[in-house]
C-alpha positions as a Markdown table, in Angstrom:
| # | Residue | x | y | z |
|---|---|---|---|---|
| 1 | Met | 19.6 | 21.6 | -10.0 |
| 2 | Ile | 20.9 | 19.6 | -12.9 |
| 3 | Phe | 18.6 | 17.1 | -14.5 |
| 4 | Ser | 19.1 | 13.9 | -16.5 |
| 5 | Ser | 16.4 | 12.0 | -18.4 |
| 6 | Leu | 16.1 | 8.3 | -19.2 |
| 7 | Leu | 13.5 | 6.3 | -21.2 |
| 8 | Leu | 11.8 | 3.4 | -19.5 |
| 9 | Ala | 8.7 | 1.4 | -20.7 |
| 10 | Gly | 8.0 | 3.9 | -23.5 |
| 11 | Gly | 8.1 | 7.1 | -21.3 |
| 12 | Leu | 10.4 | 9.6 | -19.8 |
| 13 | Val | 11.8 | 9.6 | -16.2 |
| 14 | Gln | 13.6 | 12.6 | -15.0 |
| 15 | Leu | 16.2 | 12.3 | -12.2 |
| 16 | Gly | 17.7 | 15.2 | -10.4 |
| 17 | Leu | 21.5 | 15.2 | -10.4 |
| 18 | Ala | 22.6 | 17.3 | -7.4 |
| 19 | Ala | 24.1 | 16.9 | -4.0 |
| 20 | Tyr | 21.7 | 16.5 | -1.1 |
| 21 | Ser | 22.4 | 17.3 | 2.5 |
| 22 | Val | 20.2 | 16.8 | 5.7 |
| 23 | Lys | 17.8 | 19.7 | 6.4 |
| 24 | Asp | 15.7 | 18.0 | 9.1 |
| 25 | Asp | 16.3 | 14.8 | 11.0 |
| 26 | Tyr | 13.2 | 13.5 | 12.7 |
| 27 | Ser | 14.9 | 10.4 | 14.0 |
| 28 | Gly | 15.2 | 9.2 | 17.6 |
| 29 | Asp | 14.1 | 10.9 | 20.7 |
| 30 | Lys | 13.0 | 14.1 | 19.0 |
| 31 | Phe | 10.6 | 12.3 | 16.6 |
| 32 | Phe | 7.3 | 13.1 | 18.3 |
| 33 | Asp | 8.4 | 16.6 | 19.3 |
| 34 | Met | 8.6 | 17.4 | 15.5 |
| 35 | Phe | 5.0 | 16.5 | 14.9 |
| 36 | Ser | 1.6 | 17.7 | 16.0 |
| 37 | Phe | -1.0 | 15.2 | 17.2 |
| 38 | Asn | -4.2 | 15.9 | 15.3 |
| 39 | Thr | -7.5 | 15.3 | 17.1 |
| 40 | Phe | -10.1 | 16.5 | 14.5 |
| 41 | Asp | -12.7 | 14.2 | 13.1 |
| 42 | Asp | -11.4 | 12.1 | 10.2 |
| 43 | Pro | -12.3 | 14.0 | 7.0 |
| 44 | Thr | -12.6 | 10.7 | 5.1 |
| 45 | His | -15.3 | 9.6 | 7.5 |
| 46 | Gly | -13.2 | 6.9 | 9.1 |
| 47 | Tyr | -14.3 | 5.0 | 12.2 |
| 48 | Val | -11.3 | 6.4 | 14.2 |
| 49 | Asn | -10.7 | 8.4 | 17.3 |
| 50 | Tyr | -7.5 | 10.5 | 16.9 |
| 51 | Val | -6.2 | 11.6 | 20.3 |
| 52 | Asp | -3.8 | 14.2 | 21.5 |
| 53 | Lys | -0.3 | 13.6 | 22.7 |
| 54 | Ala | -1.1 | 13.5 | 26.4 |
| 55 | Thr | -3.9 | 11.0 | 25.9 |
| 56 | Ala | -1.7 | 8.9 | 23.6 |
| 57 | Glu | 1.1 | 8.9 | 26.1 |
| 58 | Ala | -1.1 | 8.0 | 29.0 |
| 59 | Ala | -2.4 | 5.0 | 27.0 |
| 60 | Asp | 1.1 | 3.9 | 25.9 |
| 61 | Leu | 0.2 | 4.6 | 22.3 |
| 62 | Phe | 3.8 | 5.6 | 21.4 |
| 63 | Asn | 7.4 | 5.3 | 22.6 |
| 64 | Val | 11.0 | 5.7 | 21.4 |
| 65 | Ser | 13.2 | 2.7 | 22.2 |
| 66 | Asn | 16.8 | 2.4 | 21.1 |
| 67 | Gly | 16.3 | 5.3 | 18.7 |
| 68 | Val | 13.2 | 3.7 | 17.0 |
| 69 | Ala | 9.9 | 5.7 | 17.1 |
| 70 | Thr | 7.0 | 3.3 | 17.5 |
| 71 | Phe | 3.3 | 4.3 | 17.5 |
| 72 | Gly | 0.1 | 2.3 | 17.0 |
| 73 | Val | -3.6 | 2.0 | 17.7 |
| 74 | Asp | -5.7 | 0.6 | 20.5 |
| 75 | His | -5.8 | -3.2 | 20.2 |
| 76 | Thr | -7.2 | -3.9 | 23.7 |
| 77 | Asn | -10.6 | -2.3 | 24.0 |
| 78 | Val | -13.9 | -2.6 | 22.1 |
| 79 | Ala | -14.2 | 0.7 | 20.2 |
| 80 | Ser | -17.0 | 3.2 | 20.9 |
| 81 | Gly | -17.8 | 6.9 | 20.1 |
| 82 | Arg | -15.8 | 8.2 | 17.1 |
| 83 | Gly | -14.1 | 4.8 | 16.6 |
| 84 | Arg | -10.9 | 2.9 | 17.4 |
| 85 | Thr | -8.3 | 5.1 | 19.1 |
| 86 | Ser | -5.3 | 6.0 | 16.9 |
| 87 | Ile | -2.7 | 8.6 | 16.2 |
| 88 | Arg | -2.4 | 11.0 | 13.3 |
| 89 | Leu | 0.9 | 12.9 | 13.1 |
| 90 | Thr | 1.5 | 16.1 | 11.0 |
| 91 | Ser | 4.9 | 17.6 | 10.8 |
| 92 | Asn | 5.4 | 21.1 | 12.3 |
| 93 | Thr | 7.4 | 22.0 | 9.2 |
| 94 | Gln | 6.2 | 22.4 | 5.6 |
| 95 | Tyr | 8.4 | 21.7 | 2.6 |
| 96 | Thr | 8.6 | 22.7 | -1.1 |
| 97 | His | 11.0 | 20.4 | -2.9 |
| 98 | Gly | 13.4 | 18.0 | -1.3 |
| 99 | Leu | 14.3 | 14.4 | -0.8 |
| 100 | Ile | 12.3 | 12.6 | 1.9 |
| 101 | Ile | 13.7 | 9.3 | 3.1 |
| 102 | Val | 11.9 | 7.1 | 5.6 |
| 103 | Asp | 13.4 | 3.8 | 6.9 |
| 104 | Leu | 10.7 | 1.6 | 8.4 |
| 105 | Ala | 11.2 | -1.5 | 10.5 |
| 106 | His | 7.4 | -2.0 | 10.5 |
| 107 | Met | 4.2 | -0.5 | 9.1 |
| 108 | Pro | 0.6 | -1.3 | 10.0 |
| 109 | Gly | -0.2 | -4.8 | 8.7 |
| 110 | Ser | -2.6 | -5.9 | 6.0 |
| 111 | Ile | -5.6 | -6.0 | 8.4 |
| 112 | Cys | -9.2 | -5.9 | 7.4 |
| 113 | Gly | -10.7 | -2.4 | 8.1 |
| 114 | Ser | -7.4 | -0.6 | 8.3 |
| 115 | Trp | -6.3 | 2.3 | 6.1 |
| 116 | Pro | -2.7 | 3.4 | 7.0 |
| 117 | Ala | -0.8 | 6.0 | 5.0 |
| 118 | Phe | 2.5 | 8.0 | 4.9 |
| 119 | Trp | 2.0 | 11.0 | 2.8 |
| 120 | Met | 2.4 | 14.8 | 2.3 |
| 121 | Thr | -0.1 | 17.6 | 1.9 |
| 122 | Gly | -0.4 | 21.3 | 2.2 |
| 123 | Pro | -3.1 | 23.9 | 3.2 |
| 124 | Asn | -6.2 | 24.6 | 1.3 |
| 125 | Trp | -6.4 | 21.1 | -0.2 |
| 126 | Pro | -6.1 | 20.3 | -3.0 |
| 127 | Asn | -4.5 | 23.6 | -4.2 |
| 128 | Ser | -1.2 | 22.8 | -2.5 |
| 129 | Gly | -1.1 | 19.2 | -3.7 |
| 130 | Glu | -0.9 | 15.9 | -2.0 |
| 131 | Ile | 1.8 | 13.2 | -2.4 |
| 132 | Asp | 0.7 | 9.7 | -1.2 |
| 133 | Ile | 3.9 | 7.7 | -0.7 |
| 134 | Ile | 2.6 | 4.7 | 1.2 |
| 135 | Glu | -1.1 | 3.7 | 1.2 |
| 136 | Gly | -3.4 | 0.7 | 1.2 |
| 137 | Val | -6.5 | -0.7 | 2.7 |
| 138 | Asn | -7.7 | -4.0 | 4.2 |
| 139 | Ser | -5.7 | -7.1 | 3.1 |
| 140 | Ala | -3.6 | -5.3 | 0.4 |
| 141 | Ser | -0.1 | -6.6 | 0.0 |
| 142 | Ser | 1.4 | -4.0 | -2.4 |
| 143 | Asn | 1.6 | -0.3 | -2.2 |
| 144 | Gln | -0.3 | 2.4 | -4.1 |
| 145 | Met | 1.2 | 5.9 | -4.8 |
| 146 | Thr | -1.0 | 8.8 | -5.8 |
| 147 | Met | -0.8 | 12.5 | -6.6 |
| 148 | His | -3.8 | 14.8 | -5.9 |
| 149 | Thr | -3.9 | 18.4 | -7.2 |
| 150 | Ser | -6.2 | 21.3 | -8.2 |
| 151 | Ala | -7.5 | 21.6 | -11.7 |
| 152 | Gly | -5.0 | 21.9 | -14.6 |
| 153 | Cys | -2.5 | 19.2 | -13.7 |
| 154 | Ser | -2.1 | 16.1 | -15.8 |
| 155 | Leu | 0.6 | 13.6 | -14.8 |
| 156 | Ala | 1.0 | 10.2 | -16.3 |
| 157 | Asn | -1.6 | 10.9 | -19.0 |
| 158 | Ser | -4.2 | 11.3 | -16.3 |
| 159 | Asp | -5.9 | 14.3 | -14.7 |
| 160 | Cys | -4.7 | 14.5 | -11.0 |
| 161 | Gln | -7.5 | 16.8 | -9.9 |
| 162 | Gly | -9.2 | 16.2 | -6.6 |
| 163 | Asn | -10.4 | 12.9 | -5.2 |
| 164 | Leu | -9.5 | 10.8 | -8.2 |
| 165 | Gly | -5.9 | 11.9 | -8.5 |
| 166 | Cys | -3.5 | 9.9 | -10.6 |
| 167 | Ser | -2.2 | 6.8 | -9.0 |
| 168 | Val | -0.1 | 3.7 | -9.5 |
| 169 | Lys | -0.3 | 0.5 | -7.6 |
| 170 | Thr | 2.8 | -1.6 | -7.9 |
| 171 | Asn | 2.6 | -5.3 | -8.7 |
| 172 | Leu | 5.5 | -6.0 | -6.4 |
| 173 | Gln | 5.1 | -7.8 | -3.1 |
| 174 | Lys | 6.8 | -6.8 | 0.1 |
| 175 | Thr | 6.1 | -3.1 | -0.5 |
| 176 | Tyr | 3.2 | -2.8 | 1.9 |
| 177 | Gly | 1.6 | -4.2 | 5.0 |
| 178 | Thr | 2.2 | -7.7 | 6.4 |
| 179 | Asp | 4.5 | -8.8 | 3.6 |
| 180 | Phe | 6.6 | -5.7 | 4.0 |
| 181 | Asn | 6.9 | -6.5 | 7.7 |
| 182 | Ser | 7.8 | -10.1 | 7.3 |
| 183 | Asn | 10.6 | -9.0 | 5.0 |
| 184 | Gly | 12.1 | -6.9 | 7.7 |
| 185 | Gly | 10.8 | -3.5 | 6.5 |
| 186 | Gly | 12.4 | -1.3 | 4.0 |
| 187 | Val | 13.0 | 2.3 | 2.8 |
| 188 | Tyr | 10.9 | 4.7 | 0.8 |
| 189 | Ala | 12.7 | 7.7 | -0.8 |
| 190 | Thr | 10.7 | 10.5 | -2.5 |
| 191 | Glu | 12.5 | 13.1 | -4.6 |
| 192 | Trp | 10.4 | 16.2 | -5.3 |
| 193 | Thr | 11.8 | 18.8 | -7.7 |
| 194 | Ser | 10.3 | 21.4 | -10.1 |
| 195 | Asn | 10.3 | 18.8 | -12.9 |
| 196 | Ser | 9.1 | 15.6 | -11.3 |
| 197 | Ile | 8.2 | 13.6 | -8.2 |
| 198 | Asn | 9.9 | 10.2 | -8.1 |
| 199 | Ile | 9.4 | 7.5 | -5.5 |
| 200 | Trp | 11.8 | 4.6 | -4.9 |
| 201 | Phe | 11.3 | 1.5 | -2.8 |
| 202 | Phe | 14.1 | -0.5 | -1.4 |
| 203 | Gly | 13.5 | -3.8 | 0.4 |
| 204 | His | 15.3 | -4.6 | 3.7 |
| 205 | Gly | 19.0 | -5.3 | 3.1 |
| 206 | Arg | 18.8 | -4.2 | -0.6 |
| 207 | Tyr | 19.6 | -0.5 | -0.1 |
| 208 | Pro | 22.0 | 1.5 | -2.3 |
| 209 | Pro | 25.1 | 2.3 | -0.3 |
| 210 | Asp | 24.2 | 6.0 | 0.1 |
| 211 | Val | 20.5 | 6.0 | 0.7 |
| 212 | Leu | 20.7 | 6.3 | 4.5 |
| 213 | Gly | 23.9 | 8.3 | 4.4 |
| 214 | Pro | 24.5 | 12.1 | 4.8 |
| 215 | Asn | 24.6 | 12.8 | 1.1 |
| 216 | Pro | 22.2 | 10.4 | -0.9 |
| 217 | Asn | 22.3 | 10.6 | -4.7 |
| 218 | Pro | 19.0 | 9.5 | -6.3 |
| 219 | Gly | 20.7 | 9.8 | -9.7 |
| 220 | Ser | 22.7 | 6.6 | -8.9 |
| 221 | Trp | 19.7 | 4.5 | -7.8 |
| 222 | Gly | 18.3 | 3.5 | -11.2 |
| 223 | Asn | 14.7 | 3.6 | -12.2 |
| 224 | Pro | 12.2 | 4.8 | -9.5 |
| 225 | Thr | 9.3 | 2.6 | -8.5 |
| 226 | Ala | 7.0 | 5.4 | -9.6 |
| 227 | Ser | 7.7 | 8.6 | -11.5 |
| 228 | Phe | 5.3 | 11.5 | -12.0 |
| 229 | Val | 6.9 | 13.8 | -14.6 |
| 230 | Gly | 5.8 | 17.4 | -15.0 |
| 231 | Gly | 6.0 | 19.5 | -18.1 |
| 232 | Ser | 3.4 | 20.9 | -20.5 |
| 233 | Gly | 0.7 | 18.9 | -18.7 |
| 234 | Cys | 1.5 | 20.1 | -15.2 |
| 235 | Asp | 3.5 | 22.9 | -13.6 |
| 236 | Ile | 4.6 | 21.0 | -10.5 |
| 237 | Asp | 5.7 | 24.2 | -8.7 |
| 238 | Gln | 2.2 | 25.6 | -9.2 |
| 239 | His | 0.4 | 22.5 | -8.0 |
| 240 | Phe | 2.7 | 21.2 | -5.2 |
| 241 | Ile | 3.8 | 23.6 | -2.5 |
| 242 | Asn | 4.2 | 23.9 | 1.3 |
| 243 | Asn | 3.5 | 20.3 | 2.2 |
| 244 | Asn | 3.6 | 18.7 | 5.6 |
| 245 | Ile | 4.6 | 15.1 | 6.3 |
| 246 | Val | 1.7 | 13.0 | 7.7 |
| 247 | Phe | 1.5 | 9.5 | 9.3 |
| 248 | Asp | -1.9 | 8.1 | 10.1 |
| 249 | Thr | -3.9 | 4.9 | 10.6 |
| 250 | Thr | -7.6 | 5.3 | 10.1 |
| 251 | Phe | -10.3 | 2.6 | 9.7 |
| 252 | Cys | -13.2 | 2.0 | 7.3 |
| 253 | Gly | -14.3 | 5.3 | 5.8 |
| 254 | Asp | -14.5 | 6.4 | 2.2 |
| 255 | Trp | -12.0 | 3.7 | 0.9 |
| 256 | Ala | -11.4 | 0.8 | 3.3 |
| 257 | Gly | -15.1 | 0.8 | 4.3 |
| 258 | Glu | -16.4 | 1.1 | 0.7 |
| 259 | Val | -14.5 | -1.9 | -0.6 |
| 260 | Phe | -14.5 | -4.0 | 2.6 |
| 261 | Ser | -17.2 | -6.4 | 1.3 |
| 262 | Gln | -15.3 | -6.8 | -2.0 |
| 263 | Asp | -12.2 | -8.1 | -0.3 |
| 264 | Ser | -12.7 | -11.9 | 0.0 |
| 265 | Thr | -10.5 | -12.1 | 3.1 |
| 266 | Cys | -12.5 | -9.3 | 4.9 |
| 267 | Ser | -16.0 | -10.3 | 3.9 |
| 268 | Ala | -15.4 | -13.7 | 5.4 |
| 269 | Val | -14.7 | -12.3 | 8.9 |
| 270 | Ala | -17.5 | -9.8 | 9.4 |
| 271 | Ser | -20.7 | -8.4 | 7.8 |
| 272 | Ser | -19.4 | -4.8 | 7.9 |
| 273 | Cys | -16.2 | -2.9 | 8.3 |
| 274 | Gln | -17.3 | -1.0 | 11.3 |
| 275 | Asp | -18.5 | -4.2 | 13.1 |
| 276 | Tyr | -15.1 | -5.8 | 12.6 |
| 277 | Val | -13.1 | -2.7 | 13.7 |
| 278 | Gln | -15.3 | -2.1 | 16.7 |
| 279 | Asn | -15.5 | -5.5 | 18.1 |
| 280 | His | -12.2 | -7.2 | 17.3 |
| 281 | Pro | -9.5 | -5.1 | 19.0 |
| 282 | Glu | -7.1 | -8.1 | 19.1 |
| 283 | Ala | -7.0 | -8.0 | 15.2 |
| 284 | Phe | -5.1 | -4.7 | 15.3 |
| 285 | Ala | -2.0 | -5.6 | 17.4 |
| 286 | Glu | 0.1 | -5.3 | 14.3 |
| 287 | Ser | -1.3 | -1.9 | 13.3 |
| 288 | Tyr | 1.7 | 0.1 | 14.3 |
| 289 | Trp | 4.5 | 2.1 | 12.7 |
| 290 | Ala | 8.2 | 1.6 | 13.7 |
| 291 | Val | 10.4 | 4.3 | 12.3 |
| 292 | Asn | 14.2 | 3.7 | 12.2 |
| 293 | Ser | 14.8 | 7.1 | 10.7 |
| 294 | Leu | 13.1 | 9.9 | 8.8 |
| 295 | Lys | 15.2 | 12.6 | 7.2 |
| 296 | Val | 14.4 | 15.5 | 4.8 |
| 297 | Tyr | 17.3 | 16.5 | 2.5 |
| 298 | Thr | 17.7 | 19.7 | 0.5 |
| 299 | Asp | 19.7 | 20.2 | -2.7 |
| 300 | Asp | 22.8 | 22.4 | -2.1 |
| 301 | Gly | 23.1 | 23.1 | -5.8 |
| 302 | Ser | 26.4 | 21.1 | -6.2 |
| 303 | Pro | 26.6 | 18.7 | -9.2 |
| 304 | Val | 27.3 | 15.1 | -8.4 |
| 305 | Gln | 28.7 | 12.1 | -10.3 |
| 306 | Asn | 25.9 | 9.9 | -11.6 |
| 307 | Asn | 26.5 | 6.2 | -12.6 |
| 308 | Val | 23.3 | 6.2 | -14.8 |
| 309 | Gln | 24.7 | 7.8 | -17.9 |
| 310 | Val | 22.2 | 9.2 | -20.4 |
| 311 | Ser | 23.0 | 10.2 | -23.9 |
| 312 | Gln | 20.8 | 12.8 | -25.6 |
| 313 | Pro | 22.5 | 14.1 | -28.8 |
| 314 | Lys | 21.0 | 17.4 | -30.0 |
| 315 | Gly | 18.1 | 16.8 | -32.3 |
| 316 | Ser | 17.8 | 13.1 | -31.5 |
| 317 | Pro | 15.3 | 11.2 | -29.3 |
| 318 | Ile | 16.1 | 10.4 | -25.6 |
| 319 | Ala | 18.5 | 7.5 | -25.6 |
| 320 | Gln | 18.1 | 4.4 | -23.4 |
| 321 | Pro | 20.3 | 4.8 | -20.3 |
| 322 | Val | 23.7 | 3.1 | -20.3 |
| 323 | Ile | 23.8 | 1.0 | -17.1 |
| 324 | Glu | 27.1 | -0.3 | -15.9 |
| 325 | Ser | 25.8 | -3.9 | -15.7 |
| 326 | Ser | 25.3 | -6.8 | -18.1 |
| 327 | Ala | 21.9 | -7.6 | -16.6 |
| 328 | Pro | 18.9 | -7.0 | -18.8 |
| 329 | Gln | 16.7 | -4.0 | -18.3 |
| 330 | Pro | 13.6 | -4.2 | -16.2 |
| 331 | Thr | 10.4 | -5.5 | -17.8 |
| 332 | Gln | 8.0 | -2.9 | -19.1 |
| 333 | Ala | 5.4 | -1.4 | -16.9 |
| 334 | Val | 1.9 | -2.6 | -17.2 |
| 335 | Glu | -1.5 | -1.1 | -16.3 |
| 336 | Val | -2.6 | -2.7 | -13.1 |
| 337 | Pro | -6.1 | -4.3 | -13.2 |
| 338 | Lys | -8.6 | -3.0 | -10.7 |
| 339 | Thr | -8.9 | -5.0 | -7.5 |
| 340 | Pro | -11.1 | -4.6 | -4.4 |
| 341 | Thr | -8.2 | -3.0 | -2.5 |
| 342 | Glu | -7.9 | 0.0 | -4.9 |
| 343 | Lys | -9.5 | 3.3 | -4.2 |
| 344 | Pro | -13.0 | 3.7 | -5.6 |
| 345 | Gln | -13.0 | 5.3 | -9.1 |
| 346 | Arg | -9.2 | 5.7 | -9.2 |
| 347 | Thr | -7.7 | 5.3 | -12.6 |
| 348 | His | -4.4 | 3.4 | -12.7 |
| 349 | Thr | -2.1 | 5.2 | -15.0 |
| 350 | His | 0.6 | 4.4 | -17.5 |
| 351 | Gly | 2.8 | 6.3 | -19.8 |
| 352 | Glu | 5.0 | 8.4 | -17.5 |
| 353 | Val | 4.3 | 6.4 | -14.4 |
| 354 | Phe | 6.5 | 3.4 | -14.2 |
| 355 | Leu | 6.8 | 0.2 | -12.1 |
| 356 | Ser | 10.3 | -0.9 | -11.7 |
| 357 | Ser | 12.1 | -3.6 | -9.8 |
| 358 | Glu | 11.5 | -4.4 | -6.1 |
| 359 | Thr | 14.6 | -2.3 | -5.1 |
| 360 | Gly | 14.2 | 0.3 | -7.8 |
| 361 | Leu | 17.6 | -0.6 | -9.2 |
| 362 | Ala | 17.8 | -0.8 | -13.0 |
| 363 | Asn | 20.1 | -3.8 | -12.9 |
| 364 | Leu | 17.8 | -6.1 | -10.9 |
| 365 | Thr | 16.0 | -8.6 | -13.0 |
| 366 | Ile | 12.8 | -10.4 | -12.5 |
| 367 | Ala | 14.7 | -13.7 | -12.1 |
| 368 | Ala | 16.9 | -12.2 | -9.4 |
| 369 | Arg | 13.8 | -11.1 | -7.5 |
| 370 | Glu | 12.3 | -14.5 | -7.7 |
| 371 | Ala | 15.5 | -16.1 | -6.4 |
| 372 | Asp | 15.6 | -13.4 | -3.7 |
| 373 | Glu | 19.1 | -12.5 | -4.8 |
| 374 | Lys | 20.7 | -9.2 | -3.9 |
| 375 | Pro | 21.7 | -6.9 | -6.8 |
| 376 | Glu | 25.2 | -5.7 | -7.1 |
| 377 | Leu | 26.3 | -2.4 | -5.6 |
| 378 | Val | 23.8 | -2.8 | -2.8 |
| 379 | Gln | 24.7 | -3.2 | 0.9 |
| 380 | Ser | 22.7 | -4.0 | 4.0 |
| 381 | Ser | 21.1 | -1.3 | 6.0 |
| 382 | Pro | 23.4 | 0.5 | 8.3 |
| 383 | Val | 20.7 | 0.3 | 11.0 |
| 384 | Asp | 21.8 | -2.3 | 13.5 |
| 385 | Ala | 19.8 | -5.5 | 13.1 |
| 386 | Asp | 19.2 | -5.8 | 16.9 |
| 387 | Lys | 17.8 | -2.3 | 16.9 |
| 388 | Ala | 15.3 | -3.0 | 14.2 |
| 389 | Ser | 14.3 | -6.3 | 15.8 |
| 390 | Glu | 13.7 | -4.6 | 19.1 |
| 391 | Ala | 11.5 | -2.0 | 17.4 |
| 392 | Val | 9.4 | -4.7 | 15.8 |
| 393 | Gln | 9.1 | -6.6 | 19.0 |
| 394 | Thr | 8.1 | -3.5 | 21.0 |
| 395 | Lys | 4.3 | -3.8 | 21.6 |
| 396 | Val | 2.6 | -0.5 | 22.4 |
| 397 | Lys | -0.4 | -1.0 | 24.5 |
| 398 | Leu | -2.6 | 0.8 | 22.0 |
| 399 | Gly | -0.3 | -0.7 | 20.3 |
| 400 | Arg | -6.0 | 8.9 | 6.8 |
| 401 | His | -6.2 | 10.2 | 5.3 |
| 402 | Ala | -7.1 | 14.0 | 5.5 |
| 403 | Ala | -9.8 | 15.6 | 3.4 |
| 404 | Lys | -9.9 | 14.5 | -0.2 |
| 405 | His | -12.8 | 16.9 | -0.5 |
| 406 | Leu | -12.7 | 19.1 | 2.6 |
| 407 | His | -10.4 | 21.9 | 4.0 |
| 408 | Arg | -7.1 | 20.6 | 5.3 |
| 409 | His | -6.0 | 21.4 | 8.8 |
| 410 | Ser | -2.5 | 22.6 | 9.7 |
| 411 | His | -1.3 | 23.9 | 13.1 |
| 412 | Gly | 2.0 | 25.4 | 14.2 |
| 413 | Ile | 3.4 | 25.5 | 10.7 |
| 414 | His | 6.9 | 26.6 | 9.7 |
| 415 | His | 7.7 | 27.0 | 6.0 |
| 416 | His | 10.8 | 25.7 | 4.2 |
| 417 | Ser | 11.3 | 26.2 | 0.4 |
């Protein structure tokens, strides 16, 4: 792996410059065969009833239509017992390093009581690390990305140990929930190397030409939406290893439930989180995932051409990247003020964690975002528009977060490094 570094908002972002090729393709009819359906009690004390594949199938909880995998929660019945019926999927394969790209037509909406997430974690939590790629609660409209590790890892000037982790919540709209869905979905790409973990978000129709292709090149995508850079503060290979991919939608529990009354939208509809989730099934009709594609890429070791050119003369500081565009650089990252939708006690970091443009491209300005203009060198998604539309319109009849402090469960695991 060849690396290049660039300076943004007063800190260092490290991008891998190597050729990626598809290792595992979860897309289409094989999607649900590549995951296990977890049925254990939610370790974060959510009001949720995770069911097995046979139960979920009998209840029309999931389907694959026109290549799009759709799965949701019960939005018909008053909940009882452990809580509202839902699905938690854990990949049968574990990964160490790679490029994980998910193209979503829809994610669970910004619904009071809900806590959906797309993330990665390994056995013996938190010793194998946890990478939260998409996560939010209640009426949140923007995404929060978090790393959790064992002791001895500091990323973004913050200790990532255990429950607290080190997180960044973007101030960009359309990255999560209802706003994400109304914008037609989007793509999240996560590059995990020995040196850094970088996450990009690309809104619908604003994708780099190669992001959904056979050989994506993160080095050409500009600044990541969030970057967690290792080094003297954290040996990433020591703290992140053998992670599974997880999708889930839980309710209430240690985050959504704890801040429910602090959310002005949610406190107006019910006296408690559990009361709302239990007695208002109709509210959760939009609590479903629709996955156009999910692919895991590995680095074949071949160098690639990168259009973000970085100059670092020997003995001199890291230079600002030379971008082939006359557009101004993105505005500087800022520390995000605490809001009721943020995880309790989480610290919002700065320094090496950066907030970039909505599409993650370095040449997209704030003015362009407000005008809803598309940046140059970006093409529409290769996913057929009718296909995405059909996925969003598909209504499953029933349609997380694993232990932050308890042992993680894994079944039928295969290991990739």
